[in-house]
Phi, psi and omega in degrees: 000134176264165184293338181289343174273350180266114179243116178245139174277180186300319177294318181293323176298317181298316179300310180301319176299318183293327178288325179083173181252016175282171181271006183276153176277151179242128178292155178296320175305316179294324184289321173297324178291320180285334179255041187297336180283347180265138175300144184296327181291325179284324174299310187293322184292319179291323175301309180297324171301311178302317180293321179295332180274348179089005183284328182239139181242135180228159182275355176213133183261341182260091176223127186233347180237162176300323183292324177289319183297325185300336186264356182270150175247138185233154174201154178285136178297127184291342174289335178254001186300314182296314183294322179292323183292319177292328181288327179277341180222072186292137181241142176300136176292142175278119178288132172285142179295140176274351182292138180243133177275123178242142181251000000 
């Protein structure tokens, strides 16, 4: 999957950036603190959407309240890490030269 196929909305971008691209897990309580400007219902909805797409992995999938979410640990799926990083920070593709060396 290329980064051009990954389309995230603003809330999902905030969540992925708050989780970071390291291999460490982030607790739900820390994530709530990092995304303090987001309503809790919107944060939970975005996390569940990212988990359904496979971009985010959690140790528990059934959380619907703030109290439940605080005890769950989240991390970015390492299989999508490079594509997500490129989707969040797109860089122009370097065009290959069409010049051919002939001998």
